[in-house]
C-alpha positions in Angstrom: 25.2 8.1 -35.0 25.3 4.4 -34.2 29.1 4.4 -34.8 29.6 7.3 -32.4 27.4 5.6 -29.8 29.4 2.3 -30.2 32.7 4.2 -29.7 31.4 6.1 -26.6 30.2 2.8 -25.1 33.5 1.0 -25.8 35.6 3.9 -24.4 33.5 4.1 -21.2 33.6 0.3 -20.7 37.4 0.1 -21.1 38.0 3.1 -18.8 35.5 1.8 -16.2 37.4 -1.5 -16.0 40.7 0.4 -15.3 39.0 2.5 -12.7 38.1 -0.7 -10.7 41.8 -1.7 -10.4 43.1 -0.5 -7.0 46.7 0.7 -7.1 49.1 -1.6 -5.2 50.4 1.1 -2.8 48.8 3.9 -0.7 45.3 5.0 -0.2 44.6 6.0 -3.8 41.2 6.1 -5.4 40.6 5.8 -9.1 37.8 7.9 -10.6 36.2 8.1 -14.1 35.4 11.4 -15.6 33.1 11.2 -18.6 32.0 14.3 -20.5 29.7 12.6 -23.1 28.5 15.9 -24.4 32.0 17.0 -25.5 33.4 13.4 -25.8 36.2 13.7 -23.2 37.0 10.7 -21.0 39.5 10.2 -18.2 40.6 7.9 -15.4 42.4 9.8 -12.6 44.2 8.7 -9.5 43.6 10.7 -6.3 44.8 10.0 -2.8 47.9 9.5 -0.6 50.9 7.3 -0.6 52.5 7.6 2.9 52.9 11.4 3.2 53.0 12.1 -0.5 49.9 13.4 -2.4 49.0 11.3 -5.5 47.0 12.9 -8.2 47.1 12.5 -11.9 45.7 11.2 -15.1 46.0 7.5 -15.9 44.1 7.6 -19.1 42.7 10.4 -21.3 40.7 9.7 -24.4 38.8 12.1 -26.7 36.4 11.3 -29.6 36.9 13.7 -32.4 35.6 13.5 -36.0 34.5 9.9 -35.6 37.9 8.7 -34.4 39.1 7.8 -30.9 42.1 9.9 -29.9 44.1 8.4 -27.1 45.8 11.5 -25.5 47.5 9.7 -22.7 47.8 6.0 -21.7 49.5 5.2 -18.5 48.5 1.5 -18.6 50.7 -1.6 -19.4 48.2 -3.3 -21.6 47.4 -0.3 -23.8 44.0 1.2 -24.2 44.2 1.0 -28.0 44.6 -2.8 -27.8 41.6 -3.1 -25.5 39.5 -1.0 -27.9 40.5 -3.1 -30.8 39.5 -6.2 -28.8 36.1 -4.6 -28.2 35.6 -4.2 -32.0 36.9 -0.7 -32.8 38.9 -0.8 -36.1 42.6 0.3 -35.8 42.1 2.9 -38.6 39.7 4.8 -36.2 42.1 5.0 -33.3 44.7 7.7 -33.1 47.7 7.4 -30.7 47.7 11.2 -30.1 50.5 10.8 -27.5 52.9 9.9 -30.3 54.2 12.6 -32.6 52.4 13.0 -36.0 55.6 11.8 -37.7 55.8 8.6 -35.6 52.1 7.7 -36.1 52.7 6.7 -39.7 54.8 3.8 -38.5 52.1 2.3 -36.2 49.2 0.1 -37.2 46.8 2.9 -36.1 45.4 6.0 -37.7 47.7 9.0 -38.4 45.0 11.5 -37.6 
């Protein structure tokens, strides 16, 4: 249980940091969505850029089976790298946005 709590805390901390970064253009707000009961975590953009509506997911992370599954990562730094810096072992991070075949060539978990 301590491992799961550590992973939840690390994911929430990394995502909260990204939510504080204001986009360079438009009136766009970043929001965190944390479902700690089901272990789903997101950062979403919502707002306007000129006359165009902006809404979408910047980061989506799930915790499944004691592993962190990065479903989507729209950042430059890479959420996986930030999680490793916070003490999460690479073998417990799955880059779910890559095909299962391609995951075997990364330093991270296959599944």
